[in-house]
N, C-alpha and C positions, 0 to 999 in steps of 0.2 A: 614312777610310770614305767621305767625300764624293767623293774621287777615284775610288773604285771605282764608286760610283753614276753618276758622270759618264761613266765609261768604258762602263758598261752602256747608259746613255741614248744616247750618241752612236753606239754600235754598232747598236742597234736602230732609232734614228732614221734612220741611213744605209740600213738594210734597208728601212724603211718608205718612204723617200723615193725610192730608186732602183730599186725593183722594179715594173715595169709589168706588169700582168696579175694582180696579187694572188695570194692562195692558193698554188697549186702553183708558180707562177712564182717565188715567194719562197724556196722550199725550197733550191735550190742555193746561193743567197747566204747564207741563214741557216746552212746546214750548214758552208759554208766558213769563215764568221766564227767560229762556235762551236768547231769542231774546231781551227782555226788558233790560236785563243786558249787552247786546251786547257781549255775550260770543260766539255767532254764529249768522250768518244771517239766515233768514227764509229759504233760498235755501239750505244752509249748513245743517240746521236742517232736512229738508225733505230728503236730501241725506243720512244723518246719520240714520234717521228713517227707510228708506228703507233697509239700510245695517243691522241694528240691528234686523230687522224682519227675516233675513236669518240666524242669529246666534242662537245657542241653549241657553236656559235659558230665564229668564224674561227680556223682552226688556226694561222695565223701568230702570232696574238695568244696562243693557247693555248701554243704552243711558247715564246714569249718569257716567258710567266708561269712555265712550268716551269723554264726556265733561270735566271731571276731568283730563283725560290724555292730552287733547288738551291744557288745561290751565296750569297744574302743574305736568305733567308727572305721574309717578307711584304713588307718594304721593297723588296727586289730585284724581286719579281714586280710590284709596283705601278709601279716605275720602268720596267721593260721593257715592260709593257703600254702605258703612256702613250707611251713613245718609239716603239712600233710603230704606234700609232693616230694620233698627232698629225700627222705629215707628210701622211698620206693625207687626214685631215680638213681640214687647211689647203689642200692642193692642190684638193680637191673644192669647198671654199668659193670659192676663187678662180675655178675653172672655172665654177661656177654663177653667179657674179656677171657673167661676161663671155660665157657660152655663147650667149645669145640674139643677141648681136652677130656671132658668128662661125660659127654653125651652118650657114649656107648658103655660107660662104666655101670655094671650091674647093680652095685650098691646105690648109686645115684638114681637109677631107674626105679629101684625098690623104694627108696625114700620118697620120690615123687608119687609113686603109686599108693604109698601109705598115707600121704597127705590128702589125696583126693576125697576119701570119705569124710575126713574132718572138715574140709572146705564145704562139702554138701551140708553138713550139720550146721556150720556157721552161717550158711545162707538160709537154711530152713528156720533157724531160731528167730531172726527178725520178722520173718513172715508170720510165724505163730504169734509173736509178740504184738505185731500190728493188728492181727485179727482180734486178739483179746482187747487191745486198747480201743479199737474202733467198735467193739461189741457187735461184730457181724454175726448174723444168723447163718445157720447151715445152708439155707437156700441161696444166700448171697455168695456162697463159695463155689457154686456150681459153674459159673462163667469162668472164674480163674482156673478151676480144675480142667475144664474143657480146653481152655487156651493152652494150658501146660501140656495136655495130651497131644493137641494138634502140633505143637512145636516139637515135642520130644519124640513122639511115635511116628508122625507123618512128615516131619521136616518142614513144616510151614514156617515161613519167615516171620519173625516177630513184628516186622513192619506191618504186615497184614493184620495182625492181632491189634496193634496200636490203632491202625486206621479203622478197624471194625469197632474198637472201643470209642473212638471219637464220634463215629456215625451213630453208634448206639446211645452215647451220652446226649448227643444233639437231639435224636428222636425222642428220647425220654424227656429231656428238658423242655423241648418246644411243643411236644404233642401229647405224649402219654401222661405226663405229670398233671396237666390240667384235667384230662379225662378222669384220672384216678381221684383227684381232688374233688371234682364235681360229683362223683358217685358217693363220696363220704358225707357231703353236706346235705 
């Protein structure tokens, strides 16, 4: 049993340590590790990914908790959560201890500027992967594209986008879905 916990710990510690950009940037690595080790199928992972996005907190940690619980109940979820959080915590503590000495160093500024495009790519990849896995049509991508533009170009708070999504989902579920269903019959 200890071997299984160590395997979980090292898998999620690796994910926590080598994923720059956090959150969405972790998804491809988490998916690859979980599916490769056959802890979940790709479909199960996509369902869990959708569920963890609706929960409060960091969804990489939420995913690790779900995987750990699925495999080894509460003990597994505690091991996975700790393993996901610990590397980031240690790295942030080290950076915080030395940041004031290097914040004006041009080499460090260039390194961080070079990392930015890679982080954007790491965030974009799981979005494209989710679109393919969910088999979304181009018309269904209009609303996310508009939401992205509203946030990016007009500085609209993501809170308003989430609230609009909740209202839109409720209107669709409670009112429009029945009308559309009635027209097809």
